[in-house]
PDB file of N, CA, C and O in Angstrom:
ATOM      1  N   UNK A   1     -54.109  89.949 -26.599  1.00  0.00           N
ATOM      2  CA  UNK A   1     -55.455  89.816 -26.430  1.00  0.00           C
ATOM      3  C   UNK A   1     -55.999  90.139 -28.746  1.00  0.00           C
ATOM      4  O   UNK A   1     -55.368  90.804 -29.568  1.00  0.00           O
ATOM      5  N   UNK A   2     -56.610  89.759 -28.841  1.00  0.00           N
ATOM      6  CA  UNK A   2     -57.333  90.050 -30.001  1.00  0.00           C
ATOM      7  C   UNK A   2     -59.141  90.186 -29.584  1.00  0.00           C
ATOM      8  O   UNK A   2     -59.920  89.338 -29.148  1.00  0.00           O
ATOM      9  N   UNK A   3     -59.370  91.896 -30.011  1.00  0.00           N
ATOM     10  CA  UNK A   3     -60.864  91.995 -30.625  1.00  0.00           C
ATOM     11  C   UNK A   3     -61.085  91.772 -32.359  1.00  0.00           C
ATOM     12  O   UNK A   3     -60.498  91.891 -33.434  1.00  0.00           O
ATOM     13  N   UNK A   4     -61.989  91.487 -31.934  1.00  0.00           N
ATOM     14  CA  UNK A   4     -62.475  91.541 -33.275  1.00  0.00           C
ATOM     15  C   UNK A   4     -63.920  91.986 -33.604  1.00  0.00           C
ATOM     16  O   UNK A   4     -64.884  92.017 -32.839  1.00  0.00           O
ATOM     17  N   UNK A   5     -63.872  92.241 -34.589  1.00  0.00           N
ATOM     18  CA  UNK A   5     -65.263  93.762 -34.470  1.00  0.00           C
ATOM     19  C   UNK A   5     -66.605  92.725 -35.270  1.00  0.00           C
ATOM     20  O   UNK A   5     -66.209  92.345 -36.372  1.00  0.00           O
ATOM     21  N   UNK A   6     -67.939  92.257 -34.967  1.00  0.00           N
ATOM     22  CA  UNK A   6     -68.953  92.383 -36.159  1.00  0.00           C
ATOM     23  C   UNK A   6     -69.656  93.394 -36.710  1.00  0.00           C
ATOM     24  O   UNK A   6     -70.086  94.489 -36.344  1.00  0.00           O
ATOM     25  N   UNK A   7     -69.659  92.542 -37.972  1.00  0.00           N
ATOM     26  CA  UNK A   7     -70.865  93.652 -39.089  1.00  0.00           C
ATOM     27  C   UNK A   7     -71.520  93.141 -40.169  1.00  0.00           C
ATOM     28  O   UNK A   7     -71.699  91.945 -40.402  1.00  0.00           O
ATOM     29  N   UNK A   8     -71.837  93.978 -40.757  1.00  0.00           N
ATOM     30  CA  UNK A   8     -72.888  93.145 -41.849  1.00  0.00           C
ATOM     31  C   UNK A   8     -72.615  93.635 -43.236  1.00  0.00           C
ATOM     32  O   UNK A   8     -72.837  94.834 -43.402  1.00  0.00           O
ATOM     33  N   UNK A   9     -72.333  93.196 -43.902  1.00  0.00           N
ATOM     34  CA  UNK A   9     -71.959  94.266 -45.371  1.00  0.00           C
ATOM     35  C   UNK A   9     -73.164  94.685 -45.821  1.00  0.00           C
ATOM     36  O   UNK A   9     -74.279  94.162 -45.829  1.00  0.00           O
ATOM     37  N   UNK A  10     -72.627  95.996 -46.293  1.00  0.00           N
ATOM     38  CA  UNK A  10     -73.738  95.492 -47.271  1.00  0.00           C
ATOM     39  C   UNK A  10     -73.473  96.261 -47.869  1.00  0.00           C
ATOM     40  O   UNK A  10     -74.167  97.275 -47.937  1.00  0.00           O
ATOM     41  N   UNK A  11     -72.061  96.061 -48.736  1.00  0.00           N
ATOM     42  CA  UNK A  11     -72.257  96.310 -50.463  1.00  0.00           C
ATOM     43  C   UNK A  11     -70.531  95.812 -50.687  1.00  0.00           C
ATOM     44  O   UNK A  11     -69.599  96.118 -49.944  1.00  0.00           O
ATOM     45  N   UNK A  12     -70.468  94.970 -51.932  1.00  0.00           N
ATOM     46  CA  UNK A  12     -68.956  94.803 -52.521  1.00  0.00           C
ATOM     47  C   UNK A  12     -68.810  95.670 -53.330  1.00  0.00           C
ATOM     48  O   UNK A  12     -69.498  95.936 -54.315  1.00  0.00           O
ATOM     49  N   UNK A  13     -67.330  96.443 -52.695  1.00  0.00           N
ATOM     50  CA  UNK A  13     -66.691  97.086 -53.976  1.00  0.00           C
ATOM     51  C   UNK A  13     -66.490  96.565 -54.509  1.00  0.00           C
ATOM     52  O   UNK A  13     -67.307  95.981 -55.221  1.00  0.00           O
ATOM     53  N   UNK A  14     -65.244  96.400 -54.548  1.00  0.00           N
ATOM     54  CA  UNK A  14     -64.597  95.050 -55.920  1.00  0.00           C
ATOM     55  C   UNK A  14     -63.956  94.179 -55.131  1.00  0.00           C
ATOM     56  O   UNK A  14     -64.185  94.157 -53.921  1.00  0.00           O
ATOM     57  N   UNK A  15     -63.054  93.331 -55.726  1.00  0.00           N
ATOM     58  CA  UNK A  15     -62.418  91.522 -54.891  1.00  0.00           C
ATOM     59  C   UNK A  15     -62.141  91.761 -54.203  1.00  0.00           C
ATOM     60  O   UNK A  15     -62.665  91.048 -53.347  1.00  0.00           O
ATOM     61  N   UNK A  16     -61.143  92.842 -53.521  1.00  0.00           N
ATOM     62  CA  UNK A  16     -60.719  92.592 -52.707  1.00  0.00           C
ATOM     63  C   UNK A  16     -61.659  93.947 -50.999  1.00  0.00           C
ATOM     64  O   UNK A  16     -61.459  93.985 -49.785  1.00  0.00           O
ATOM     65  N   UNK A  17     -62.627  94.774 -51.979  1.00  0.00           N
ATOM     66  CA  UNK A  17     -62.726  95.744 -50.684  1.00  0.00           C
ATOM     67  C   UNK A  17     -64.596  95.534 -50.671  1.00  0.00           C
ATOM     68  O   UNK A  17     -65.329  95.430 -51.654  1.00  0.00           O
ATOM     69  N   UNK A  18     -64.989  95.524 -49.164  1.00  0.00           N
ATOM     70  CA  UNK A  18     -66.349  95.399 -49.230  1.00  0.00           C
ATOM     71  C   UNK A  18     -66.817  96.814 -48.088  1.00  0.00           C
ATOM     72  O   UNK A  18     -66.063  96.995 -47.132  1.00  0.00           O
ATOM     73  N   UNK A  19     -67.754  97.530 -48.207  1.00  0.00           N
ATOM     74  CA  UNK A  19     -68.345  97.287 -46.831  1.00  0.00           C
ATOM     75  C   UNK A  19     -69.118  97.442 -46.236  1.00  0.00           C
ATOM     76  O   UNK A  19     -70.304  97.214 -46.474  1.00  0.00           O
ATOM     77  N   UNK A  20     -68.498  98.007 -45.013  1.00  0.00           N
ATOM     78  CA  UNK A  20     -69.800  97.099 -43.580  1.00  0.00           C
ATOM     79  C   UNK A  20     -70.086  97.645 -42.556  1.00  0.00           C
ATOM     80  O   UNK A  20     -69.093  98.150 -42.032  1.00  0.00           O
ATOM     81  N   UNK A  21     -71.261  97.826 -41.851  1.00  0.00           N
ATOM     82  CA  UNK A  21     -71.396  98.656 -41.001  1.00  0.00           C
ATOM     83  C   UNK A  21     -71.840  97.893 -39.860  1.00  0.00           C
ATOM     84  O   UNK A  21     -72.536  96.878 -39.866  1.00  0.00           O
ATOM     85  N   UNK A  22     -71.215  98.679 -38.623  1.00  0.00           N
ATOM     86  CA  UNK A  22     -71.001  97.957 -37.036  1.00  0.00           C
ATOM     87  C   UNK A  22     -71.416  98.584 -36.337  1.00  0.00           C
ATOM     88  O   UNK A  22     -71.001  99.738 -36.231  1.00  0.00           O
ATOM     89  N   UNK A  23     -72.700  97.964 -35.330  1.00  0.00           N
ATOM     90  CA  UNK A  23     -73.516  99.464 -33.965  1.00  0.00           C
ATOM     91  C   UNK A  23     -73.419 100.728 -35.699  1.00  0.00           C
ATOM     92  O   UNK A  23     -73.618 100.331 -36.847  1.00  0.00           O
ATOM     93  N   UNK A  24     -73.132 101.911 -35.363  1.00  0.00           N
ATOM     94  CA  UNK A  24     -73.905 103.086 -37.009  1.00  0.00           C
ATOM     95  C   UNK A  24     -72.252 102.840 -37.512  1.00  0.00           C
ATOM     96  O   UNK A  24     -72.350 101.934 -38.340  1.00  0.00           O
ATOM     97  N   UNK A  25     -71.772 102.964 -37.476  1.00  0.00           N
ATOM     98  CA  UNK A  25     -69.993 103.036 -37.956  1.00  0.00           C
ATOM     99  C   UNK A  25     -70.011 102.346 -38.772  1.00  0.00           C
ATOM    100  O   UNK A  25     -70.583 101.281 -38.543  1.00  0.00           O
ATOM    101  N   UNK A  26     -69.328 102.580 -40.344  1.00  0.00           N
ATOM    102  CA  UNK A  26     -69.282 102.675 -41.792  1.00  0.00           C
ATOM    103  C   UNK A  26     -67.979 101.681 -42.177  1.00  0.00           C
ATOM    104  O   UNK A  26     -67.682 101.145 -41.110  1.00  0.00           O
ATOM    105  N   UNK A  27     -67.549 101.452 -42.675  1.00  0.00           N
ATOM    106  CA  UNK A  27     -66.632 100.251 -43.116  1.00  0.00           C
ATOM    107  C   UNK A  27     -66.156 100.167 -44.008  1.00  0.00           C
ATOM    108  O   UNK A  27     -66.848  99.319 -44.572  1.00  0.00           O
ATOM    109  N   UNK A  28     -64.906 100.598 -45.096  1.00  0.00           N
ATOM    110  CA  UNK A  28     -63.897 100.056 -45.658  1.00  0.00           C
ATOM    111  C   UNK A  28     -63.489  99.018 -45.594  1.00  0.00           C
ATOM    112  O   UNK A  28     -63.760  98.725 -46.758  1.00  0.00           O
ATOM    113  N   UNK A  29     -62.795  97.674 -45.010  1.00  0.00           N
ATOM    114  CA  UNK A  29     -62.393  96.730 -45.306  1.00  0.00           C
ATOM    115  C   UNK A  29     -61.709  95.675 -46.452  1.00  0.00           C
ATOM    116  O   UNK A  29     -62.211  95.639 -47.575  1.00  0.00           O
ATOM    117  N   UNK A  30     -60.755  94.977 -46.182  1.00  0.00           N
ATOM    118  CA  UNK A  30     -60.135  94.055 -46.511  1.00  0.00           C
ATOM    119  C   UNK A  30     -60.573  92.110 -46.757  1.00  0.00           C
ATOM    120  O   UNK A  30     -60.042  91.105 -46.284  1.00  0.00           O
ATOM    121  N   UNK A  31     -61.787  92.297 -47.730  1.00  0.00           N
ATOM    122  CA  UNK A  31     -62.365  90.830 -47.857  1.00  0.00           C
ATOM    123  C   UNK A  31     -61.566  89.582 -48.781  1.00  0.00           C
ATOM    124  O   UNK A  31     -62.154  88.656 -49.339  1.00  0.00           O
ATOM    125  N   UNK A  32     -59.846  89.857 -48.782  1.00  0.00           N
ATOM    126  CA  UNK A  32     -58.699  89.264 -49.434  1.00  0.00           C
ATOM    127  C   UNK A  32     -58.700  87.424 -47.910  1.00  0.00           C
ATOM    128  O   UNK A  32     -58.091  86.493 -47.384  1.00  0.00           O
ATOM    129  N   UNK A  33     -59.224  87.756 -47.975  1.00  0.00           N
ATOM    130  CA  UNK A  33     -58.601  86.589 -46.700  1.00  0.00           C
ATOM    131  C   UNK A  33     -60.042  85.404 -47.214  1.00  0.00           C
ATOM    132  O   UNK A  33     -59.954  84.211 -47.501  1.00  0.00           O
ATOM    133  N   UNK A  34     -61.071  86.140 -47.182  1.00  0.00           N
ATOM    134  CA  UNK A  34     -62.870  85.447 -46.331  1.00  0.00           C
ATOM    135  C   UNK A  34     -63.403  85.050 -48.591  1.00  0.00           C
ATOM    136  O   UNK A  34     -63.094  85.733 -49.566  1.00  0.00           O
ATOM    137  N   UNK A  35     -63.979  84.128 -48.548  1.00  0.00           N
ATOM    138  CA  UNK A  35     -64.151  83.749 -49.884  1.00  0.00           C
ATOM    139  C   UNK A  35     -65.572  84.882 -49.650  1.00  0.00           C
ATOM    140  O   UNK A  35     -65.816  85.674 -48.740  1.00  0.00           O
ATOM    141  N   UNK A  36     -66.303  84.540 -50.873  1.00  0.00           N
ATOM    142  CA  UNK A  36     -67.542  84.901 -52.185  1.00  0.00           C
ATOM    143  C   UNK A  36     -67.935  85.617 -50.783  1.00  0.00           C
ATOM    144  O   UNK A  36     -68.561  84.700 -50.252  1.00  0.00           O
ATOM    145  N   UNK A  37     -67.955  86.821 -49.745  1.00  0.00           N
ATOM    146  CA  UNK A  37     -68.327  87.933 -49.577  1.00  0.00           C
ATOM    147  C   UNK A  37     -69.382  88.280 -49.881  1.00  0.00           C
ATOM    148  O   UNK A  37     -68.968  87.936 -50.988  1.00  0.00           O
ATOM    149  N   UNK A  38     -70.725  88.751 -50.099  1.00  0.00           N
ATOM    150  CA  UNK A  38     -71.919  89.618 -50.319  1.00  0.00           C
ATOM    151  C   UNK A  38     -73.056  90.534 -49.728  1.00  0.00           C
ATOM    152  O   UNK A  38     -73.622  89.832 -48.891  1.00  0.00           O
ATOM    153  N   UNK A  39     -73.616  91.692 -49.768  1.00  0.00           N
ATOM    154  CA  UNK A  39     -74.156  92.081 -49.283  1.00  0.00           C
ATOM    155  C   UNK A  39     -74.715  91.284 -48.344  1.00  0.00           C
ATOM    156  O   UNK A  39     -74.942  90.112 -48.643  1.00  0.00           O
ATOM    157  N   UNK A  40     -75.102  91.876 -46.780  1.00  0.00           N
ATOM    158  CA  UNK A  40     -75.487  90.726 -46.415  1.00  0.00           C
ATOM    159  C   UNK A  40     -76.096  89.737 -44.849  1.00  0.00           C
ATOM    160  O   UNK A  40     -77.025  89.327 -44.152  1.00  0.00           O
ATOM    161  N   UNK A  41     -73.997  89.890 -45.237  1.00  0.00           N
ATOM    162  CA  UNK A  41     -73.620  88.819 -44.531  1.00  0.00           C
ATOM    163  C   UNK A  41     -73.094  89.161 -43.766  1.00  0.00           C
ATOM    164  O   UNK A  41     -72.824  90.359 -43.680  1.00  0.00           O
ATOM    165  N   UNK A  42     -72.534  87.872 -42.462  1.00  0.00           N
ATOM    166  CA  UNK A  42     -72.940  88.839 -41.331  1.00  0.00           C
ATOM    167  C   UNK A  42     -70.766  88.506 -40.995  1.00  0.00           C
ATOM    168  O   UNK A  42     -70.498  87.402 -41.468  1.00  0.00           O
ATOM    169  N   UNK A  43     -70.030  88.894 -40.638  1.00  0.00           N
ATOM    170  CA  UNK A  43     -68.945  88.753 -40.624  1.00  0.00           C
ATOM    171  C   UNK A  43     -67.964  89.352 -39.317  1.00  0.00           C
ATOM    172  O   UNK A  43     -68.556  90.089 -38.528  1.00  0.00           O
ATOM    173  N   UNK A  44     -66.652  89.102 -39.080  1.00  0.00           N
ATOM    174  CA  UNK A  44     -65.648  89.730 -38.422  1.00  0.00           C
ATOM    175  C   UNK A  44     -64.639  89.783 -38.083  1.00  0.00           C
ATOM    176  O   UNK A  44     -63.902  88.921 -37.605  1.00  0.00           O
ATOM    177  N   UNK A  45     -64.454  91.114 -38.359  1.00  0.00           N
ATOM    178  CA  UNK A  45     -63.249  91.741 -39.052  1.00  0.00           C
ATOM    179  C   UNK A  45     -62.444  92.291 -38.028  1.00  0.00           C
ATOM    180  O   UNK A  45     -63.080  92.566 -37.010  1.00  0.00           O
ATOM    181  N   UNK A  46     -60.583  92.663 -37.979  1.00  0.00           N
ATOM    182  CA  UNK A  46     -59.994  92.185 -37.223  1.00  0.00           C
ATOM    183  C   UNK A  46     -58.309  93.635 -37.792  1.00  0.00           C
ATOM    184  O   UNK A  46     -57.608  93.963 -38.749  1.00  0.00           O
ATOM    185  N   UNK A  47     -58.354  93.689 -37.532  1.00  0.00           N
ATOM    186  CA  UNK A  47     -57.207  94.537 -38.343  1.00  0.00           C
ATOM    187  C   UNK A  47     -57.118  95.041 -39.455  1.00  0.00           C
ATOM    188  O   UNK A  47     -56.059  94.922 -40.071  1.00  0.00           O
ATOM    189  N   UNK A  48     -58.554  95.962 -40.189  1.00  0.00           N
ATOM    190  CA  UNK A  48     -58.906  96.169 -41.020  1.00  0.00           C
ATOM    191  C   UNK A  48     -60.085  94.531 -42.476  1.00  0.00           C
ATOM    192  O   UNK A  48     -60.949  94.635 -43.346  1.00  0.00           O
ATOM    193  N   UNK A  49     -59.303  93.365 -41.851  1.00  0.00           N
ATOM    194  CA  UNK A  49     -59.753  92.507 -42.768  1.00  0.00           C
ATOM    195  C   UNK A  49     -60.696  91.829 -41.993  1.00  0.00           C
ATOM    196  O   UNK A  49     -60.879  91.734 -40.780  1.00  0.00           O
ATOM    197  N   UNK A  50     -61.673  91.039 -43.734  1.00  0.00           N
ATOM    198  CA  UNK A  50     -62.913  90.272 -42.906  1.00  0.00           C
ATOM    199  C   UNK A  50     -61.372  88.956 -41.695  1.00  0.00           C
ATOM    200  O   UNK A  50     -60.159  88.783 -41.812  1.00  0.00           O
ATOM    201  N   UNK A  51     -61.912  88.681 -41.205  1.00  0.00           N
ATOM    202  CA  UNK A  51     -61.987  86.979 -41.073  1.00  0.00           C
ATOM    203  C   UNK A  51     -62.080  86.357 -40.725  1.00  0.00           C
ATOM    204  O   UNK A  51     -61.164  85.773 -40.147  1.00  0.00           O
ATOM    205  N   UNK A  52     -63.954  85.720 -40.813  1.00  0.00           N
ATOM    206  CA  UNK A  52     -64.223  85.320 -41.222  1.00  0.00           C
ATOM    207  C   UNK A  52     -66.272  85.446 -41.336  1.00  0.00           C
ATOM    208  O   UNK A  52     -66.967  86.445 -41.153  1.00  0.00           O
ATOM    209  N   UNK A  53     -66.481  84.756 -41.511  1.00  0.00           N
ATOM    210  CA  UNK A  53     -68.346  85.296 -42.007  1.00  0.00           C
ATOM    211  C   UNK A  53     -68.825  84.182 -40.177  1.00  0.00           C
ATOM    212  O   UNK A  53     -68.356  83.265 -39.501  1.00  0.00           O
ATOM    213  N   UNK A  54     -70.057  85.158 -40.191  1.00  0.00           N
ATOM    214  CA  UNK A  54     -70.799  84.406 -38.882  1.00  0.00           C
ATOM    215  C   UNK A  54     -72.453  84.230 -39.046  1.00  0.00           C
ATOM    216  O   UNK A  54     -73.149  85.205 -39.330  1.00  0.00           O
ATOM    217  N   UNK A  55     -72.825  83.357 -38.913  1.00  0.00           N
ATOM    218  CA  UNK A  55     -74.484  84.026 -38.700  1.00  0.00           C
ATOM    219  C   UNK A  55     -74.381  84.422 -38.040  1.00  0.00           C
ATOM    220  O   UNK A  55     -73.590  84.444 -37.097  1.00  0.00           O
ATOM    221  N   UNK A  56     -76.203  85.459 -38.724  1.00  0.00           N
ATOM    222  CA  UNK A  56     -77.369  86.149 -38.533  1.00  0.00           C
ATOM    223  C   UNK A  56     -77.292  86.553 -36.565  1.00  0.00           C
ATOM    224  O   UNK A  56     -76.905  87.677 -36.243  1.00  0.00           O
ATOM    225  N   UNK A  57     -77.773  85.323 -35.232  1.00  0.00           N
ATOM    226  CA  UNK A  57     -77.959  85.000 -34.607  1.00  0.00           C
ATOM    227  C   UNK A  57     -76.349  85.256 -33.385  1.00  0.00           C
ATOM    228  O   UNK A  57     -76.370  85.810 -32.286  1.00  0.00           O
ATOM    229  N   UNK A  58     -75.523  84.832 -33.866  1.00  0.00           N
ATOM    230  CA  UNK A  58     -74.787  84.312 -33.300  1.00  0.00           C
ATOM    231  C   UNK A  58     -73.741  86.747 -33.753  1.00  0.00           C
ATOM    232  O   UNK A  58     -73.123  87.183 -32.782  1.00  0.00           O
ATOM    233  N   UNK A  59     -73.788  87.782 -35.144  1.00  0.00           N
ATOM    234  CA  UNK A  59     -72.994  88.201 -35.208  1.00  0.00           C
ATOM    235  C   UNK A  59     -73.694  89.515 -33.738  1.00  0.00           C
ATOM    236  O   UNK A  59     -73.014  90.360 -33.156  1.00  0.00           O
ATOM    237  N   UNK A  60     -76.028  89.056 -33.423  1.00  0.00           N
ATOM    238  CA  UNK A  60     -76.266  89.837 -32.515  1.00  0.00           C
ATOM    239  C   UNK A  60     -76.159  90.280 -31.887  1.00  0.00           C
ATOM    240  O   UNK A  60     -76.242  91.452 -31.517  1.00  0.00           O
ATOM    241  N   UNK A  61     -75.676  88.434 -31.235  1.00  0.00           N
ATOM    242  CA  UNK A  61     -74.908  88.247 -29.733  1.00  0.00           C
ATOM    243  C   UNK A  61     -74.190  89.053 -29.460  1.00  0.00           C
ATOM    244  O   UNK A  61     -74.627  89.984 -28.784  1.00  0.00           O
ATOM    245  N   UNK A  62     -72.793  89.048 -29.859  1.00  0.00           N
ATOM    246  CA  UNK A  62     -71.891  90.145 -30.431  1.00  0.00           C
ATOM    247  C   UNK A  62     -71.972  90.683 -30.447  1.00  0.00           C
ATOM    248  O   UNK A  62     -70.864  91.209 -30.341  1.00  0.00           O
ATOM    249  N   UNK A  63     -73.137  91.808 -30.584  1.00  0.00           N
ATOM    250  CA  UNK A  63     -73.289  93.131 -30.922  1.00  0.00           C
ATOM    251  C   UNK A  63     -73.609  93.675 -29.610  1.00  0.00           C
ATOM    252  O   UNK A  63     -72.855  94.415 -28.977  1.00  0.00           O
ATOM    253  N   UNK A  64     -75.101  93.162 -29.111  1.00  0.00           N
ATOM    254  CA  UNK A  64     -75.797  93.119 -27.784  1.00  0.00           C
ATOM    255  C   UNK A  64     -74.184  92.907 -26.306  1.00  0.00           C
ATOM    256  O   UNK A  64     -73.849  93.505 -25.284  1.00  0.00           O
ATOM    257  N   UNK A  65     -73.738  91.841 -27.021  1.00  0.00           N
ATOM    258  CA  UNK A  65     -72.379  92.102 -25.704  1.00  0.00           C
ATOM    259  C   UNK A  65     -71.957  92.621 -25.758  1.00  0.00           C
ATOM    260  O   UNK A  65     -71.692  92.700 -24.558  1.00  0.00           O
ATOM    261  N   UNK A  66     -70.964  93.970 -26.531  1.00  0.00           N
ATOM    262  CA  UNK A  66     -70.207  95.288 -27.322  1.00  0.00           C
ATOM    263  C   UNK A  66     -71.609  95.835 -27.115  1.00  0.00           C
ATOM    264  O   UNK A  66     -72.540  95.138 -27.518  1.00  0.00           O
ATOM    265  N   UNK A  67     -71.861  96.957 -26.554  1.00  0.00           N
ATOM    266  CA  UNK A  67     -73.187  96.700 -26.612  1.00  0.00           C
ATOM    267  C   UNK A  67     -73.370  97.129 -24.063  1.00  0.00           C
ATOM    268  O   UNK A  67     -73.455  98.073 -23.277  1.00  0.00           O
ATOM    269  N   UNK A  68     -73.310  95.522 -24.074  1.00  0.00           N
ATOM    270  CA  UNK A  68     -72.684  96.463 -22.838  1.00  0.00           C
ATOM    271  C   UNK A  68     -71.855  96.675 -21.802  1.00  0.00           C
ATOM    272  O   UNK A  68     -71.835  97.308 -20.746  1.00  0.00           O
ATOM    273  N   UNK A  69     -70.980  95.740 -22.612  1.00  0.00           N
ATOM    274  CA  UNK A  69     -69.015  96.727 -22.822  1.00  0.00           C
ATOM    275  C   UNK A  69     -69.259  98.271 -22.813  1.00  0.00           C
ATOM    276  O   UNK A  69     -68.730  98.816 -21.844  1.00  0.00           O
ATOM    277  N   UNK A  70     -70.053  99.256 -23.807  1.00  0.00           N
ATOM    278  CA  UNK A  70     -69.495 100.144 -24.270  1.00  0.00           C
ATOM    279  C   UNK A  70     -70.667 100.581 -22.861  1.00  0.00           C
ATOM    280  O   UNK A  70     -70.330 101.428 -22.034  1.00  0.00           O
ATOM    281  N   UNK A  71     -71.762 100.002 -22.796  1.00  0.00           N
ATOM    282  CA  UNK A  71     -72.093 100.622 -20.911  1.00  0.00           C
ATOM    283  C   UNK A  71     -73.576 101.192 -22.389  1.00  0.00           C
ATOM    284  O   UNK A  71     -73.894 102.350 -22.122  1.00  0.00           O
ATOM    285  N   UNK A  72     -74.674 100.487 -24.120  1.00  0.00           N
ATOM    286  CA  UNK A  72     -75.629 101.885 -23.993  1.00  0.00           C
ATOM    287  C   UNK A  72     -76.062 100.857 -24.485  1.00  0.00           C
ATOM    288  O   UNK A  72     -75.718  99.675 -24.457  1.00  0.00           O
ATOM    289  N   UNK A  73     -77.111 101.600 -25.092  1.00  0.00           N
ATOM    290  CA  UNK A  73     -79.188 100.459 -24.451  1.00  0.00           C
ATOM    291  C   UNK A  73     -79.551 100.940 -25.785  1.00  0.00           C
ATOM    292  O   UNK A  73     -80.669 100.704 -26.243  1.00  0.00           O
TER     293      UNK A  73
END
């Protein structure tokens, strides 16, 4: 089973790399698999790659679920 992490794009570094934030972690990830990534987009990250754009409501739902799993409030 694979686990994708929801994140928000905060900076486009170049045409292949973006900076995202998920929970409190900032991570550089590859954007080569998905076109037209821009700041403020919500995305799913797997193995260092953006695999899909998602809407903000779904991202918040996933982040909440991840918080429950990690026992965070």
